[in-house]
N, C-alpha and C positions, 0 to 999 in steps of 0.2 A: 153888456158892451160887446162881448165877443160875438154873440148872436147877431147884434145889429151890424157889426163889421162884416160878418159873413154875408148878411143880406145885401149890404152895399156892394160887396165884391160880386155877388151873383147878378145884381142889377147891372153893374158895369159890364160884365161878360155878356149878358143878354143884349145890351145896347151895342156892343162891339159886333156881335153876331148879326144883329139886324143891319148894321151899317155895311158889313161885308156882303150880306145877301143883296142889299140894295145896289152896291157897287157891281156885284156880279151880274145882276139883272140889267143894270145900265150898260155894261160892256157887251152882254149878249144882244141887247137891242141895237147897239151901235154896229156890232158885227153883222146882224141881219140887214140893217139899213145899207151898209157898205156892199153886201152881197147883192141886194136888190138893185142898187145903183150900177154895179158892175154888169149885171144881167141886162139892164136897160141900155147901157152903153154898147154892149155887144150886139144887141138887137138893132141898134141904129147902124152899126157897121155892116151887119149881115142880116137884113130883114128876111131874106129868102132862104136862109140856111135851114136845112132839115137834118134829122139824125142820120139819114142815109148819105149825106154829103160830108159828114164829119169823119175825122180820123178815128181809128180804134183807140180804145182807152189804154194809155200806157200805164205800167204799174205805179200806183200811188198818185196818179193824176186824173183829173176830170177829162171828159171828152173835149177834144179841140173843136172850137167853133170855126166858122169860115174865116173870121178875122184873125184868129190865132194861127190858123193854117197859112194864111197869107204872110204873117210875120215869120213863120218857120221857112216858108218858101224864099223870102227875101234873105233870111239869115244864111241858109245853106247854098243859095245860088250866087252869093257874093264872094268873089275871091278876096281873101284877107291876106295882107302882108304883115301887119302888126296888130296884136290883140293886147289890150291893157285892162287890168283888173286889180282890185284891192279888197282883201278881207272878204272873200266870197264863200268860205267854208266854215260853218258853225256846227255841223252835225254829220253823222255818218252818211245820211242821204246825200248831202252836198258833196262829201268826199268821194262818193261813187258816181254822182251825176256829172260833176265838173270834168273829170278825165274823159268820160264818154263824149261829152260835147266837144272838148278840145280835139279828141281823136277824129271827130267828124269835120271839124274846121281845119284840121291839119292832116289831110289825107296823104298817105305815102306817095312819093314821087314815082316810085317803082313798085309795081304790084308784087305781093308776096303772099304765100300761103301760110305764113306763121300766124300764131294766135293773136299777135298784137294788132293785126288788121281786121280781126273778126268784127269788132264793134263798128268800124267804118263800113265794112261790107254789109252788115245788117241794116245800118241807117240808110245806105245807098239803096238797098233793095226796097225798104219801106218807102223811101222817097219816090222811087220809080213806080211803085204800085199806086201812089196817090198823085202822080204827075208833078212831083217836086224834083227838080234837077239840082244836083249839087255841083258847084263850079270847081274847075281844076285851077288852082292858083298858078300864077306865072312864076312865083318863087316860093320856097318853103316858108310857110307862116311861122311866126315866133310870138310867144306871149311873154309879156313882162308883168309879173304878178307880185304885188306888195303883200306880204304875209307877216303876221305876228307870231314869232316862234315861241313855243312853250305856253301858248294860251290854252290849247287842248291837245295834250301830247298824244292821247289815244287816237283822236281824229286825225292828227298829223300823220301818224303811222299808217292809217288806212288810206289817206290821200296819197302818200308816197307810193304805197303798194299798188294802188289803182293806176296811178300814172305810169309806173313801170310796166304793169300788165297791158296797158294800151300802147306800149312801145315809145313812150315819151320820156325825155330826159329833163330833169329839173336841177338847175345849178344856181347858186347864189352869185350875184354880180354886184358891182359897185360902179360909180361914175368913173369915167376915164381919168387916170392919174391918181385915183384913190386906192388905198390898200384895204383888203378884206379885213373885217374885224376878227378877233380871235374866235375860233370855232366854239359853238355852243355845246354844252354837254348833251349826250344822247338823250332821247326822250325817256321819261319814267326812271331817271337815275337820281334825281334830287327831289326833295320834298317841296321846296318852294323855288322853282327855277326862275331866273330873271327873264321877263318878257323883253323881246328885242324885235324891232321891225326890220325886216330884211326884204331885199328885192331879188326875186328869182326869175330866171329865164327858162321858159318851158318850150321845148322844141322837139322835133322828131329828127333823129339822125338820118342823114341821107345815105341810102344804101347803094352801092354800085350795081 
């Protein structure tokens, strides 16, 4: 009976492995199909695009097509007053990329040689090389960002560090007439911290 039971267990494990392999193959096939569809869509938008017309390959990103470059042109050439986002950072790559993007969308009103303007200057220089003009906003842009506190403490620490490095200020805000909730404990100080949704205002302080 014990040997029969072991054989049954082995048979079940083999079936589970086969099912997992089939699911994995199915997901891979779906991913390939989505990639092919994406490539076909991009060809429809930019049938004349050639590698020489594409932007250089940013770290961790594929080459920009003509359609993606047009989107970047529209993004950076539009003056923004208010930027709204929610739950945009889930890994360290996002914690580094979001502050750089916001720094480009929130250029300093007064030029400075400090390190906080380095990212914006680099982006402006790259845009000029590829004939992408970044707009100068009429007023200082502000972002309102809904964020879940203590979901990923280590990533939050990196996000706050990167925002500060870009010269941006992040502060929690509430609706007019409401009181701020009690402050949350510092990151990485409790084993099971309570998740709390908070609204942050991200802006660049105006320098005289």
